[in-house]
C-alpha positions as CSV (number, residue, x, y, z in Angstrom):
1,M,22.3,-21.5,-7.9
2,T,19.7,-24.0,-7.1
3,P,16.1,-22.8,-7.7
4,Y,13.2,-23.5,-5.3
5,R,9.5,-22.7,-5.6
6,F,7.3,-22.9,-2.5
7,V,3.6,-22.2,-2.1
8,T,2.3,-22.5,1.4
9,T,-1.3,-21.8,2.6
10,W,-2.3,-21.1,6.2
11,H,-5.8,-20.9,7.6
12,V,-5.8,-18.6,10.6
13,A,-8.8,-18.2,12.8
14,A,-8.7,-14.4,13.0
15,P,-9.8,-11.3,11.0
16,V,-7.5,-10.3,8.1
17,E,-6.4,-7.1,9.9
18,K,-5.2,-9.0,12.9
19,V,-3.3,-11.5,10.8
20,W,-1.7,-8.7,8.8
21,D,-0.6,-7.0,12.0
22,A,0.9,-10.2,13.3
23,L,2.8,-10.7,10.0
24,Q,4.4,-7.3,10.6
25,C,6.0,-8.5,13.9
26,V,7.1,-12.1,13.1
27,T,10.0,-12.2,15.6
28,Q,7.5,-11.9,18.4
29,W,5.8,-15.2,17.7
30,W,7.5,-17.2,14.8
31,P,10.1,-19.6,16.2
32,G,11.9,-20.0,12.9
33,M,12.4,-16.2,12.6
34,V,15.7,-15.7,14.5
35,S,15.7,-12.0,13.7
36,S,14.1,-9.3,11.5
37,R,15.8,-5.9,11.4
38,H,14.2,-2.9,9.6
39,L,17.0,-1.5,7.5
40,T,15.1,1.7,6.4
41,P,13.6,3.1,9.7
42,G,10.7,5.4,9.0
43,R,10.0,3.9,5.6
44,E,7.1,1.5,5.3
45,G,5.6,-0.1,2.2
46,V,7.3,-0.1,-1.2
47,G,11.1,0.4,-0.9
48,A,11.3,-0.6,2.8
49,R,14.1,-3.1,3.5
50,Y,14.4,-5.8,6.1
51,E,17.2,-8.1,7.0
52,R,15.9,-11.5,8.1
53,I,17.6,-14.5,9.6
54,T,15.7,-17.8,9.7
55,R,16.4,-21.3,11.0
56,G,14.6,-24.5,10.9
57,R,15.4,-28.0,12.2
58,L,18.5,-28.5,10.2
59,P,21.8,-26.9,11.5
60,Y,22.1,-23.9,9.2
61,T,20.6,-20.4,9.1
62,L,19.6,-18.3,6.1
63,R,20.3,-14.5,6.0
64,Y,18.6,-12.4,3.4
65,V,17.4,-8.9,2.8
66,L,13.8,-8.3,1.6
67,T,12.9,-5.1,-0.4
68,I,9.2,-4.5,-0.5
69,T,8.0,-4.1,-4.2
70,S,4.3,-4.1,-3.6
71,H,2.3,-3.3,-0.5
72,D,-1.5,-3.3,-0.1
73,P,-2.4,-3.6,3.6
74,P,-4.1,-5.7,4.9
75,Y,-4.2,-7.9,1.8
76,S,-0.9,-8.4,0.1
77,S,2.8,-7.7,0.1
78,A,5.5,-8.7,-2.4
79,Y,9.3,-8.4,-2.1
80,D,12.6,-9.1,-3.7
81,S,15.2,-11.1,-1.8
82,E,19.0,-11.0,-1.9
83,G,21.6,-12.7,0.2
84,D,21.4,-16.4,0.9
85,L,18.0,-16.5,-0.9
86,V,17.8,-14.6,-4.2
87,G,14.5,-14.1,-6.0
88,E,11.0,-13.0,-5.0
89,G,8.3,-13.7,-2.6
90,A,4.8,-12.6,-1.7
91,Y,1.9,-13.2,0.6
92,L,-1.8,-12.7,0.0
93,L,-4.4,-12.6,2.7
94,T,-8.1,-13.4,2.0
95,Q,-10.9,-13.2,4.6
96,T,-13.5,-16.0,4.5
97,G,-16.0,-15.8,7.3
98,S,-14.0,-15.8,10.6
99,T,-10.9,-17.3,8.9
100,T,-8.1,-15.6,7.0
101,E,-6.3,-17.6,4.3
102,V,-2.6,-16.6,4.0
103,R,-0.9,-17.8,0.8
104,F,2.9,-17.4,0.8
105,T,4.9,-17.8,-2.4
106,W,8.7,-18.0,-2.7
107,N,10.5,-18.2,-6.0
108,V,14.1,-18.2,-4.9
109,A,17.5,-19.7,-5.5
110,T,20.2,-20.4,-2.9
111,R,23.6,-18.7,-3.1
112,S,25.4,-20.8,-0.6
113,R,28.2,-22.8,-2.3
114,W,27.8,-25.7,0.1
115,M,24.0,-25.8,-0.3
116,N,24.3,-25.7,-4.0
117,A,27.0,-28.4,-4.0
118,V,24.9,-30.8,-2.1
119,A,21.5,-29.8,-3.6
120,P,21.4,-32.7,-6.1
121,M,21.2,-35.1,-3.1
122,L,19.7,-32.9,-0.3
123,K,17.2,-30.6,-2.1
124,P,14.2,-32.6,-0.8
125,L,15.6,-32.3,2.7
126,F,16.0,-28.5,2.3
127,A,12.4,-28.3,1.1
128,W,11.3,-30.4,4.1
129,N,13.1,-27.9,6.4
130,H,11.3,-25.0,4.7
131,N,7.9,-26.7,5.1
132,Y,8.7,-27.4,8.7
133,V,9.4,-23.7,9.4
134,M,6.2,-22.8,7.7
135,R,4.1,-25.4,9.7
136,Q,5.7,-24.0,12.9
137,G,4.8,-20.5,11.8
138,E,1.1,-21.4,11.2
139,K,0.8,-23.0,14.6
140,A,2.6,-20.1,16.3
141,I,0.5,-17.4,14.7
142,Q,-2.7,-19.2,15.8
143,R,-1.4,-19.3,19.4
144,Y,-0.2,-15.7,19.2
145,L,-3.5,-14.3,18.0
146,A,-5.5,-16.4,20.4
147,A,-3.4,-15.1,23.3
148,S,-3.8,-11.5,22.0
149,Q,-7.6,-12.0,21.8
150,A,-7.8,-13.5,25.3
151,H,-5.6,-10.6,26.7
152,A,-7.9,-8.0,25.0
153,A,-11.0,-9.7,26.4
154,M,-9.5,-9.6,29.9
155,S,-8.5,-5.9,29.5
156,S,-11.8,-4.7,28.3
157,P,-14.1,-3.0,30.8
158,P,-17.2,-4.9,31.7
159,I,-20.3,-4.3,29.6
160,K,-23.1,-2.7,31.7
């Protein structure tokens, strides 16, 4: 298996609670998230499991199952991964003024034989693909939250 370590930081112009809520419904706004299926309906937090399928610019998808190992809404979540990506990940949210910093960490290895066979040559390209998906995610969450805020403002009754 080929190991990867990714640390990505987003700066999102929204309160930490809104960013947390958006991260719970990634298929609604993140273009790289092909699907996310809750495998343990009714269970939230530690022990909850989700199957995710992601795709970037390169012509392959990754399918993996996350099992939540730590859950502290709206500040952090950590998880183990199995499937095409084996390892662990986490995200940490920190509010600074009107901005929320989101720090994602992935420590994973790929299980795919073809990916591992070509990794000595293509690992930088696979990393570029990951970074592309994450950049798209940061742009998309900004748009999603801005649209949600605009919709809420339009739906609010006028102040008298």
